[in-house]
C-alpha positions in Angstrom: 31.5 -20.1 15.9 32.5 -20.5 19.9 31.7 -22.8 22.6 29.6 -25.1 20.6 28.9 -28.7 21.5 30.5 -30.2 18.6 28.9 -33.5 16.9 31.3 -34.5 14.2 29.1 -36.6 12.3 31.3 -39.9 13.1 28.9 -41.1 15.6 31.7 -40.1 18.5 30.5 -38.2 21.5 30.2 -34.5 21.5 33.1 -32.1 22.4 33.4 -28.6 23.4 35.1 -26.5 20.7 35.1 -23.7 18.3 34.9 -23.6 14.7 36.5 -21.4 12.1 35.4 -20.8 8.7 37.5 -19.4 5.9 35.6 -19.0 2.6 33.5 -22.1 1.7 35.6 -24.6 3.9 36.0 -25.2 7.5 39.6 -23.9 8.4 39.8 -25.0 11.8 38.0 -26.8 15.1 39.4 -26.8 18.5 39.9 -24.2 21.3 40.7 -21.1 19.1 41.3 -18.6 22.0 42.6 -15.4 20.5 41.6 -16.1 17.0 39.3 -13.5 15.8 36.9 -13.3 12.5 34.7 -11.0 11.0 31.4 -12.6 12.1 31.5 -14.5 15.3 28.7 -16.5 16.5 28.1 -17.7 20.3 27.0 -21.4 20.0 27.1 -22.0 24.1 24.5 -24.7 24.6 23.8 -25.5 21.1 24.8 -28.4 18.8 27.1 -27.9 16.1 26.8 -30.7 13.2 27.5 -31.2 9.8 24.8 -30.0 7.5 22.0 -32.8 7.0 22.3 -34.7 4.0 19.3 -35.8 2.4 19.8 -39.4 0.4 16.2 -39.5 -1.1 14.4 -36.1 -2.3 12.4 -34.6 -5.2 13.8 -31.5 -4.8 14.6 -30.8 -8.5 10.7 -30.7 -9.1 10.8 -27.7 -6.5 14.0 -26.1 -7.8 12.5 -25.3 -11.4 9.9 -23.4 -9.9 11.5 -21.9 -6.6 15.3 -22.2 -6.3 15.4 -21.2 -3.0 14.6 -24.8 -1.4 13.5 -23.0 1.7 11.7 -25.9 3.2 15.2 -27.9 3.3 17.1 -25.4 4.7 14.9 -24.2 7.6 15.3 -28.0 9.0 18.8 -28.1 8.6 19.3 -29.8 5.1 22.3 -28.5 3.3 22.7 -31.3 0.8 19.8 -33.0 -1.2 20.3 -35.8 -3.4 17.0 -35.5 -5.9 15.7 -37.8 -8.8 14.2 -40.5 -6.7 11.5 -43.3 -7.2 12.3 -43.1 -11.0 10.5 -40.1 -11.9 12.9 -37.5 -12.9 12.3 -34.5 -15.1 15.1 -35.8 -17.7 16.0 -37.4 -19.9 13.1 -35.8 -22.5 12.5 -36.5 -26.0 10.1 -35.1 -28.5 7.8 -37.8 -28.3 8.0 -38.3 -24.3 7.6 -34.4 -23.5 3.9 -34.3 -23.2 3.2 -37.6 -21.6 5.9 -36.6 -19.1 4.1 -33.6 -18.3 0.8 -35.1 -17.9 2.0 -38.0 -15.8 3.7 -35.8 -13.3 1.0 -33.2 -13.0 0.3 -34.5 -9.3 3.7 -33.5 -8.4 4.4 -30.4 -10.5 0.8 -29.1 -9.7 0.3 -27.5 -13.1 3.1 -25.5 -13.0 4.8 -27.4 -15.5 2.9 -25.8 -18.2 4.6 -22.4 -17.5 8.0 -24.2 -17.7 10.0 -23.7 -21.1 11.5 -27.5 -20.5 14.5 -26.3 -22.2 16.6 -29.0 -21.1 16.5 -32.6 -22.5 19.2 -34.4 -20.6 20.4 -34.4 -16.7 23.6 -32.3 -18.0 20.9 -29.5 -19.8 18.7 -29.6 -16.5 21.7 -29.2 -14.3 23.4 -26.3 -15.8 20.1 -24.6 -16.1 19.7 -24.7 -12.3 23.5 -23.7 -11.7 23.1 -20.7 -13.9 19.7 -19.6 -11.6 21.1 -20.6 -8.5 20.0 -22.7 -5.8 19.3 -22.7 -2.1 21.1 -26.1 -0.9 23.6 -28.2 -2.6 21.8 -30.3 -5.1 22.6 -33.5 -7.1 20.6 -36.2 -9.1 19.8 -39.7 -9.8 18.6 -40.5 -13.3 15.0 -42.1 -13.1 14.1 -45.4 -14.7 10.6 -44.4 -15.1 11.3 -41.6 -17.2 13.9 -43.5 -19.4 11.2 -46.4 -19.9 8.8 -43.7 -20.8 11.2 -42.2 -23.3 12.1 -45.2 -24.9 8.5 -47.4 -24.8 6.0 -45.3 -23.5 3.6 -46.9 -21.4 4.1 -50.4 -22.8 3.4 -53.3 -20.6 6.1 -55.5 -21.9 9.7 -56.3 -22.2 12.1 -54.1 -24.1 13.4 -55.3 -27.7 17.0 -55.7 -27.6 17.1 -52.3 -29.5 15.2 -50.6 -26.8 17.3 -52.2 -24.1 20.5 -50.6 -25.9 18.6 -47.4 -26.0 17.9 -47.5 -21.9 21.4 -48.3 -21.7 22.6 -45.3 -23.5 20.0 -42.9 -21.6 21.7 -44.3 -18.1 25.2 -44.0 -19.3 24.9 -40.4 -20.6 23.2 -39.6 -17.3 26.0 -41.1 -15.3 28.7 -39.2 -17.7 26.8 -36.0 -16.8 27.0 -36.4 -13.2 24.2 -38.6 -12.1 24.7 -40.2 -8.5 23.1 -43.5 -9.8 20.0 -44.8 -11.2 16.4 -44.7 -9.2 13.3 -46.9 -9.8 9.8 -46.6 -9.0 8.5 -50.3 -9.1 4.9 -49.7 -8.2 4.2 -46.8 -11.0 3.8 -47.8 -14.6 5.8 -48.1 -16.5 8.6 -48.8 -13.9 6.1 -51.4 -12.6 6.1 -53.1 -16.2 10.1 -53.7 -16.0 11.4 -57.3 -15.0 14.4 -57.9 -12.5 16.6 -58.6 -15.4 15.7 -55.3 -17.2 16.8 -53.3 -14.0 20.2 -55.5 -13.6 21.2 -54.5 -16.8 20.6 -51.1 -16.6 22.4 -51.1 -12.8 25.6 -52.7 -14.4 26.0 -49.5 -16.3 25.8 -47.4 -13.0 28.5 -50.0 -11.4 30.8 -49.0 -14.2 30.7 -45.4 -13.0 30.5 -45.8 -9.3 27.2 -44.9 -8.7 24.4 -46.4 -6.6 20.8 -47.9 -7.3 18.1 -46.2 -5.2 14.7 -48.1 -5.4 11.2 -47.7 -4.5 10.4 -51.1 -4.1 7.9 -53.3 -5.9 5.5 -53.6 -2.8 5.7 -52.2 0.7 2.7 -54.0 2.1 1.7 -57.8 1.5 4.9 -58.3 -1.0 7.2 -56.4 1.0 9.7 -59.1 1.9 9.8 -60.5 -1.6 10.3 -56.8 -2.7 13.3 -56.1 -0.8 14.8 -59.6 -1.9 14.6 -58.5 -5.3 16.2 -55.1 -4.7 19.2 -56.9 -3.1 19.3 -59.4 -5.8 19.6 -56.4 -8.5 22.4 -55.1 -6.2 24.2 -58.5 -6.2 23.9 -59.5 -9.4 24.7 -55.7 -10.9 27.7 -55.4 -8.6 25.9 -51.8 -7.3 25.3 -50.5 -3.9 21.5 -50.4 -3.2 19.5 -47.7 -1.3 16.1 -49.0 -0.4 13.9 -45.9 -0.5 11.6 -44.9 2.5 11.3 -48.6 3.9 8.4 -49.3 5.7 5.6 -51.8 6.3 2.3 -50.8 4.8 -1.0 -52.1 6.2 -1.9 -52.6 9.9 -2.4 -56.6 9.1 1.5 -56.3 8.2 2.8 -54.4 11.1 5.5 -56.2 13.1 7.5 -57.2 10.0 10.0 -54.6 10.3 12.3 -57.0 11.9 12.3 -59.5 9.2 12.9 -56.6 6.5 16.2 -55.6 8.3 17.3 -59.3 8.7 17.2 -59.5 4.8 19.5 -56.1 5.0 21.8 -57.5 7.6 22.1 -60.9 5.8 22.8 -59.2 2.4 25.5 -57.0 4.0 27.1 -60.1 5.9 27.6 -61.9 2.5 29.3 -58.7 0.9 26.2 -56.8 -0.4 26.3 -53.1 0.1 22.8 -52.4 0.8 21.6 -49.3 2.9 17.9 -47.7 3.4 16.1 -44.7 4.2 12.8 -43.5 6.2 10.4 -40.6 6.7 9.4 -40.8 10.6 5.7 -40.5 10.0 2.6 -43.2 9.7 1.7 -41.9 6.4 2.9 -41.9 2.8 2.0 -39.7 0.2 1.9 -40.4 -3.6 -0.6 -40.0 -6.7 -4.1 -41.5 -5.8 -3.8 -43.3 -9.4 -1.4 -45.6 -7.2 -4.5 -47.3 -5.9 -5.6 -48.7 -9.2 -4.0 -52.1 -10.7 -1.1 -51.0 -13.1 -2.7 -52.8 -16.2 -5.5 -49.7 -15.9 -2.7 -47.2 -16.5 -1.2 -48.8 -19.8 -1.2 -46.3 -22.6 -1.9 -42.8 -22.7 -3.8 -41.0 -19.7 -6.9 -40.5 -22.1 -6.8 -44.5 -22.6 -6.7 -44.8 -18.8 -9.5 -42.4 -18.2 -11.8 -44.1 -20.6 -11.0 -47.4 -19.1 -12.2 -45.9 -15.8 -15.8 -44.7 -17.3 -16.3 -48.3 -18.3 -18.7 -50.0 -15.8 -17.1 -53.4 -16.9 -13.6 -52.3 -16.0 -14.5 -50.6 -12.8 -16.3 -53.8 -11.5 -12.9 -55.8 -12.4 -10.7 -53.2 -10.6 -13.3 -53.6 -7.6 -13.0 -57.3 -7.6 -9.1 -57.2 -7.7 -9.2 -54.5 -4.9 -11.4 -56.5 -2.8 -9.8 -60.0 -3.3 -6.4 -58.6 -2.7 -5.0 -59.5 -6.0 -1.5 -59.7 -6.5 0.5 -57.2 -8.7 -0.1 -54.1 -7.3 -0.1 -52.0 -3.8 -3.7 -52.4 -2.5 -3.6 -48.9 -0.6 -7.6 -49.2 0.1 -6.6 -52.5 1.7 -3.9 -51.0 3.6 -5.6 -47.9 4.6 -9.3 -48.5 4.5 -11.3 -45.7 2.6 -10.9 -43.4 5.8 -7.4 -43.4 5.8 -7.0 -42.1 2.3 -7.0 -38.1 2.2 -6.8 -36.0 -0.9 -3.8 -33.6 -0.7 -4.1 -31.9 -4.0 -6.6 -32.2 -6.9 -6.2 -29.7 -9.7 -10.0 -29.5 -10.5 -11.9 -30.4 -7.5 -10.4 -28.0 -4.8 -13.3 -28.8 -2.5 -12.1 -32.2 -1.6 -8.7 -31.6 -0.5 -8.1 -32.5 2.9 -11.0 -34.9 3.1 -10.8 -38.8 2.7 -12.4 -40.6 0.4 -14.9 -42.4 2.9 -16.1 -38.5 3.7 -15.8 -37.8 -0.2 -18.4 -40.9 -0.9 -20.7 -39.9 1.8 -20.9 -36.3 0.7 -21.6 -37.5 -2.9 -24.1 -40.2 -1.9 -22.1 -43.1 -3.2 -19.9 -45.8 -2.4 -16.1 -45.4 -2.1 -15.2 -47.2 -4.9 -17.3 -44.9 -7.2 -16.0 -42.0 -5.6 -12.7 -43.3 -6.5 -13.2 -43.8 -9.7 -15.0 -40.6 -10.5 -12.7 -38.4 -8.7 -9.8 -39.9 -11.2 -11.8 -39.3 -13.9 -12.9 -36.0 -13.2 -9.5 -34.7 -12.5 -7.8 -36.3 -15.1 -5.7 -38.7 -12.9 -4.2 -35.9 -11.2 -5.2 -36.0 -7.6 -2.1 -36.7 -5.0 -3.2 -38.4 -1.8 -1.6 -39.2 1.8 -2.4 -42.7 3.0 -2.1 -43.4 6.7 -0.9 -47.0 6.9 2.4 -47.4 8.9 2.8 -48.7 12.1 4.8 -46.5 14.9 6.6 -49.5 16.3 7.9 -50.6 12.7 9.1 -46.8 12.3 11.3 -47.1 15.6 12.5 -50.5 14.7 13.5 -49.3 11.0 14.9 -46.2 12.5 17.2 -47.7 15.0 19.0 -49.9 12.6 22.7 -48.6 11.9 21.9 -48.6 8.2 19.0 -46.2 8.1 19.1 -42.7 7.1 16.2 -40.2 7.5 14.7 -38.5 4.6 11.7 -36.3 3.7 10.7 -37.9 0.5 9.3 -34.4 -0.4 6.8 -33.9 -2.6 7.3 -30.2 -3.2 5.0 -27.7 -1.7 4.5 -25.2 -4.2 1.7 -23.3 -2.4 -1.3 -25.3 -3.5 -3.0 -28.1 -1.9 -2.4 -29.6 1.5 1.3 -31.2 1.8 2.6 -33.9 3.8 3.9 -32.7 7.1 7.3 -34.7 6.4 8.2 -31.7 4.1 8.3 -29.0 6.9 9.3 -31.5 9.7 11.4 -34.6 9.0 14.9 -33.9 10.8 13.6 -31.7 13.7 11.0 -34.9 14.3 13.7 -37.3 14.6 16.0 -35.0 16.9 12.7 -34.0 19.3 10.6 -36.6 19.0 12.8 -39.9 18.7 16.0 -38.5 20.4 15.1 -36.2 23.0 11.9 -37.4 24.1 11.7 -41.4 23.2 15.5 -41.9 23.4 15.1 -44.4 20.5 18.6 -43.0 19.4 21.5 -41.3 21.1 21.9 -37.8 19.6 25.4 -38.5 18.1 24.1 -41.9 16.4 21.0 -39.5 14.8 23.5 -37.0 13.6 25.6 -39.8 12.0 22.5 -41.0 10.1 21.5 -37.6 9.2 24.9 -36.8 7.9 28.2 -39.0 7.2 25.9 -42.2 6.5 24.1 -40.5 3.7 27.2 -38.7 2.5 29.0 -41.8 2.2 26.4 -43.6 0.2 26.6 -40.9 -2.2 30.1 -40.8 -2.2 30.6 -37.4 -1.0 34.2 -37.2 0.0 34.1 -33.4 1.3 30.7 -33.2 3.4 28.9 -34.9 5.9 31.6 -34.6 8.2 33.0 -31.6 10.4 37.0 -31.7 9.5 39.3 -29.0 8.6 39.3 -28.8 4.6 35.7 -30.2 4.2 33.0 -27.7 2.9 31.6 -25.3 5.4 28.0 -26.7 5.5 27.2 -26.7 9.2 23.9 -26.9 11.2 23.4 -25.4 14.6 20.4 -26.5 16.8 19.3 -26.5 20.1 19.0 -29.8 21.3 16.3 -28.8 24.1 13.9 -27.5 21.9 14.2 -28.6 18.4 10.8 -30.2 17.0 8.8 -30.4 14.0 5.4 -28.3 14.3 4.2 -29.3 10.8 0.7 -31.4 11.3 -1.7 -33.2 9.1 -4.1 -30.6 9.7 -1.7 -27.5 9.3 1.2 -28.6 7.4 2.6 -25.5 6.4 4.4 -24.8 9.6 8.6 -24.5 10.0 10.4 -26.2 12.9 11.5 -25.1 16.3 15.3 -25.1 17.4 17.2 -24.8 14.0 19.2 -21.8 14.8 21.8 -21.5 12.2 22.2 -23.2 8.8 25.6 -22.4 6.9 25.9 -23.7 3.4 29.7 -23.6 1.7 30.5 -20.9 4.3 27.3 -18.8 3.8 24.6 -17.9 6.5 21.4 -19.3 5.1 19.4 -19.5 8.4 20.2 -17.1 11.4 18.2 -17.2 14.7 15.6 -19.5 13.0 15.1 -16.9 10.3 15.5 -17.9 6.6 17.9 -15.4 4.7 16.9 -16.1 1.0 20.7 -16.7 0.2 21.3 -18.9 -2.9 24.3 -20.6 -1.1 23.9 -24.1 -2.8 25.9 -25.7 -5.3 25.1 -28.3 -7.9 26.8 -31.3 -7.3 27.8 -34.0 -10.3 28.9 -37.5 -8.9 32.5 -38.4 -10.1 32.9 -34.8 -11.5 33.8 -32.9 -8.5 
């Protein structure tokens, strides 16, 4: 690769150089002059950067169905750390398999019924992915939500001593099999039923194996400072590094609080707590529609929760809690308004996809609360939604902080519903909109946030930088044209300006076209 503007991932200014690759490694960087190769790429006018490292993803859900992970590679991602928000496909017990399938339909879109579910542990799963091949380098966390489901079901209580020990054993086995750490989703039952002490005890296991704790914190709106404080406390008391997932401030009445959150992170780091965060650069989130409900509604089985929602008395109680702003759950109706909650996937009600709750209520001739409850009952709690609730100024503030990495937080696009545009556009959006157009970041700083910063957090010592001897994961893009094209109305559009993507020395994207090469590798923390 000749004549590129090399940005090496450290944050240092670019320099003009050639990059030589031998096998799966970077062999040389410099003015290589008379050196010749079987294949040469002219990178004149292009940026040659380390491949982007995604510290927070759900790519394991996609890899089971489609191992190419094309949506990752097409925007320059070469390494993805999956298994986030506590909701992993492992561990699985005979008792938890069917509940796990039902609870994850909103992100596996019914395809989980076709899978053989031959794995039971993270090690089983990674072996299966390895045997099939994978499009980008893929590692994973072990999920607290899934572990608690396997040990305690959907019980809203503290674990017994024996249950706590069983959860520790699941975490330890996951770490021994290569997990990068433990993830949690503290707004999703049963994860939301866990105490701080429970999480500290499990994170102590992670600390022994050198992993990190990634957390979808307990609240991102009214309770966001308290939730960030809890994440910091867990890291401090367990002695484990913390990654605060998709840091945001939800709800217009809360906008402007990003500086306070970053102040908490800075104060923690100043006293020696290793805390970093990540972010998607969009004003909308996406998650299950049932997350609008207070957690108590979802205790027990899916069938029990649906029966509660049929009860007029329960509906009235839920409505009262949502309208009064009761503590203890993320009040998305309050944060977004009914016209800001859009259905992105419904297995049984295809006609509501792409519409907001207010619109659906009008079409049904009812009020938004009744429309919400009816949709959840009719579609067995399965719908996925997009929530417009994040302020642009807070996005910029969090993005500019040196401890923040960009992520997609990708609910996989398996060809159904209407996905969030971040699945297709996150990294080019940062480079085009926030670097080139708005100048929120220097280009070199943006590349550091996409490469060496997340690689450092994950403990990847041979990826995330352009250095001789490192794995040849390289993204080449045009800094003048790179931009996202995906929109909320038309999300399935690949970005512009990502010219080449090389993974382990093999070309996966060439001239902006996907080559279909399964060049990725399964990554196991601490196991090489």
